[in-house]
N, C-alpha and C positions, 0 to 999 in steps of 0.2 A: 106771244106767245099762241102757239098754238092749243085749239081746245078737242080735242079729241074725244069721243065718247066712250070714257074708258070704263061703261059698264060691258059693252060690246066687247072687251081685250081681257081675256084672260090668260094668267101665268100657268103654264105646267109643271110638274113634278122637277122635271129637265129643268126650265127657266132657274126652279128656285136655288135649284144644284148652281146652274153659270154661273147665276149673277148674286149669288147668294154678296158680295164683296159692295155690291151696288144696293142692296137691300134693306144693308145695314146704315146705311147714310139716312141720315133723316131728311137730308136735301132731295136725295133720290127715292129711296123706299118705294113700296108696291105700288105705287100709283104714278112714280115718277118711271118706273122699270116698263109699268103699260104702257107709257108715252114714248118713250123709246121706241116699243115693236110696233105702234101704231102708226108711228113718223114715215115720212116717204123721205128722202133725198137723194137730189140729182147730181153727180159730180163730173162737171168736165172737166176733161183729161185724166188717165190715169196712168201719168209719168213722175215726175219727182213728187213732186205737192201733193200727187192725189193717193200714190204710193202707200205713205202712211196713214192718210185721210180716209181713206178706203177700210183700211186693213183696222185703226182704231173702232168705226164708228158700225163694221160687222159686230166685232168685240164687245162692242159695248151693248148689240141685242136693237139696231137701229130696224128693223123689218122691213125695210123696201129701200133696196139702194141701186139707182138706176146710174149707168156708165156710157158716158158720151167720147168715144174716141174711132180713127180712124184709120193710125197708125199699127206698124206690126213692130217688136222689140228687134232690139240691135242692140250690139253686143259694148256699144258704148253707153245705153240705158242703165247698164249694167253698176254701173259706180256709186249709183244716186235711185235707181227706181225700184227701191228692195219689194216691191211686189210679184217683181217677175226672177224668173233661171234662167241659166241658161239653155236649159229644157228649150225655150218657149222663145229662142232666137228667130226669129224671123216666120211666125205667127204670128195674130192679131192678139195687141193688147188684151182687149178686152176678154177674152176668149181667159188669156193668161191671168186677170184680176179677178174674174170668174170663178177660178178654179181654185187662186188661193182663198175667196172670200168663202166657198165654199168648204174649206177644208178646218177655216178656221171657226163658220156659225154655220153648221146644212141649215136650218130654218128661215135665215134670210134669203127673201125675193130677192133676182138679180135681172134688173133688165138690162137688155144690150143696145147699144143704137151703135155703130158700126159706120159713119157715116162725117162726113163734115160738117159741121153747125155752121149754119146758112139762116140769111133771115125769111128762109123758106120756111125751115123747118122747126125754128126758136120756139113761137110761140106753143106747135103741137108740143114738143117734146117734152117743156117747162109745164105746161097746166095742168100736168096729177100730180104735181112734186110740191112738197110744203116747202123744201130747204132746196138755194139753190148754191152748189160751190164751184167757186173757181178754180179750176188749176191749170190756166192756162198758159201760155205763153209768149204772149202775141197781141197788140194795141189793137187791133181789127175784133178779132173776136171775145176782147175785155169789153170793149165797149156793147157788141152786141148785146153780151150775156147780161151787161149791164142794163140798157137800154129794154130788151126782155124781161127781165126781172122787174123796174119800171111796168110796165104795162099790167104783168099781173100781178104785182101786189107783191111779189115774193120775197125775202129775205136773200143775198146774195152775202156771201160771207170767200173773204175775198184773199189774195195770200200771192205774193211775189216775190223773185229768187236774180240775184245781180253778181255773181264771183264768191263776194264774201259775206255779204249783205240782204236782207230780207225784208220784208215787211207786210204786214195784216191791219185785216179791222173786217167790219160787219158794214154793208152798205144796205140800203134801204129796209131798214128795219125801225118800222116805232117811228115814223117819220123824223126818221136819223134821214143825213148825208147820202147820195150816191154817189156812184165810180165819175161822173161830168165831175161833182163839188171839188174832187180833187185835181183832176186831167180834163177841165174843161175842152181847151184840145190839144190830139196826138203829136207826139213831138216828130219830128221830120224823120221820113224813113232812114232805116240805120243808123242813126243816133243812137240806136242804146243795144247794141251786140247780143248776138241770142248767148244761148250757151253754146252753142257748137262754136261759134266763134269766140267769146269772150269765156270761157269756161264757168264753172261752179263748182266751188267745194262738196264736195257727194254729201257730206252731213250733212246741210246748212237746208235742203225743200225735208230734211225732217223734222227740223226742227219748227219752220214755219206751217207743214205738213199738218201736223201735230197741233199748234194754235186752229187752225183752222177746224181742224176734228175738235178742239175743247168747244170753239165759240156756239162748232153748230149742236151742241149737244147741250149748252145752256139754254140755247134758244126755245129746244125740243121741252128741257126741263120746264122753263121759266125761269131758272136760278139764273142768282150772281147778277153780275153789269159787265155785259159786254160791252167790244169795242169799237160799237154802235157810234157817231159821234170823235172815235179815237183812235188815230195810227200810228200801230203799234212798230218803229223801227228796231231791227237787230243788229250787228254787229259784230260775226264772230271773230274777229282780229282780235277785237277788245271786251270781246263779252259783255257786251252793252245792249241794255232795253233804254230808249226811248219814246216818247210819245209825243203827236201832234196833234191839237184839235181840228177838227173837220167838222163844219156847219155847213148846213143846206143855204145854199146860193141864190137869195130870192129875185136873180133877173138872170137866172140861168133859162137856156130856151125850153117850152115843156115839150117834153118827149109824146109824139103823136105815134108815131112808129116805126117801122123797124126801116131803115137805109143801106145802101150800098158801102159798107164800113170799110170793101179794099182801099173805094173812092174816098172816103173821109179819111183815111190814112193815108192816104196818095200813096198808096202800092203800084197802081198800074202806074200814076208818073213818072215811081223812081224806077219801076223793072224797065221801060223808056230810056230813060236817063241812062240806064245800065247800058241798054244794048247799046243806043245811042253811040256809048265810051267804045264798047265793044267794037263795030262799025266803025270805027274814025281810025282804029289800027288793025292792022293786017294781023291774022293767026297763023297758027300752027299746030298740029297734030302731035302728042307725045308721041307717036312712033317718027314721025318727021325730023321732028328734034331727037329723037333716039338713033337715025339715021344719021344727023349733022357730027353729034356727038362722036361716034363712031370712022366718021368719015378719016378724023384724026387734023381737020382747020379747026385755026384757030381765032379765025377775023368776027370774033363776035364776043359778047359780053350779056355770061347768064342771071339774069337780076332776077335773083325773090322777095317779095315784097312783103312776107310772114312779117309772123314777129319774134323774135329774138328766142324766147322757150318755145318755138315751134320748129324751127328751125333745127333743135338740140334734139325733136321726137323723130324728125325724116330732112333729106335733103337729097335734093342731086345735083352729082356728083359734078362739081366746076361748078357752081351756082358761088354767085356771092352775095353777101346779105345785104341790103336796104330797108329796113322796113318802109311803109305806106305813112306812116308818122312822119318818121323824117323828110318824103317827100314830100306831104302836105304841106309841110312849116318853111319849105323853102333849101335848109341843110342838105335833103337828102340830092336834091336836082343838082348841087354843083356838084356834088361827089360823082352824081350819077356821067354828066358831063366829063369830067375827068377819067375816069375809068372808061367810057366809049371811045375815045380817043378815036373817034374814023372808024372804029369798028359798026359792027351789028347789035343793035340791042333786041336780046329775047326775054322778054316779063312771064315771071307766073306768079304765083300764090295757092291754096287752099283750091280752090273748084275755080280758078278762073274770073272772078269779079272784084277783088280788087290789086291785080294786077290789069284788070283795063283801065280801071279807074287811077292809078298813080302811070298808066300809058298818055292818060289825056291829058294828065298835069306836065308833062312831063315834054306831049306837043305842044305844047301850049308854049313853054319857055323855048320851041326850034330842033327834041329831040322827038325823032319820027323811034318806032319800036316793034315788035309783034310779039303779039299774048298766045301764048300758048293754054291752047281748051285746054276744060277742067284741070287745071292745075295740077297738082301735085299725087292729085288723089285720083287723078284718071294716069298717071305716072303709074301710078301703084296697083292699079288696077291690069292694064295693058303692056307696061314694057318689064316691070322689076315687083313684082311682088311682095319682095323680100323687106320693102319700103314700108313703114305701118298707117295703116289709117289708123285716123284720130278723127 
């Protein structure tokens, strides 16, 4: 529970009007609204989770909100990142978010950190805030946020989403568990696809983000039972909630300093492995592929290793779909062998990474091939703009 000096906080006539539905709640009242006005919350990320979270914190009357993000608004964000609008595409997300916050509540102080969060700046950025809310989508940053909160003894309100499922909890609060009690070690890089690769139901982050906002406000008010010690799991397809108990691990390593989290999560090694996979196969540009297709020769197999639903969105003429998952389990290898039948093999995916991996597997099976640099997104940008970007 946060303990501001409420005598120093005054509510204005407009505050009484704006927050009247809070003020008549016995659990909030005048003192609770003063606590909200005195509170400071740092939001890491202004994307799917950050959007509803930030909107509701501002509407609730949280006096100071910090935003950390270095990305710009993209059309693909608008399906779920409801704090942003079409007019903000290609502009900084934190500027878009601040604009929307001040439309909702012009009395909220908004601090902007248009930077990538790192071990060099995290402690300095976190220090002035009462609560940190993690709306990120990658493991290195989640471990960084956790460890910085542990070192500064700040609550970490956590949420994550994947496809149709989400989870939420509160870490490092009142001697409760932290993120390393849930995930002592990061998963291998690439095991958990990003939203860009695996997709996400647009409504899902709204639900999890609102839960994070609820937990944040409860911590500020000092009311109710938080999710500390409980991991809330949500499945939107079943419309079900369930809980897992979390406890601090008595033998977990003591966090004494911030480290290189990219290295901890194996990102450099994974990048090196992907680069090695790409180097192991010949490459061609999308313009070279276009020249080959226009030449009229038919001594090649153009292999698309994306998922079937991606193939429905966009395809290169003449390509044959065999998903990477089929190649990884072996069935697709034999199918490729039958189709190649002495022809030249050319493979592509969305951006070039999955096709490089597929060609590495096929090479081990004695099938050489060429990778299309940049995949179908490069094809859309450089060859055929009518092909949808996704």
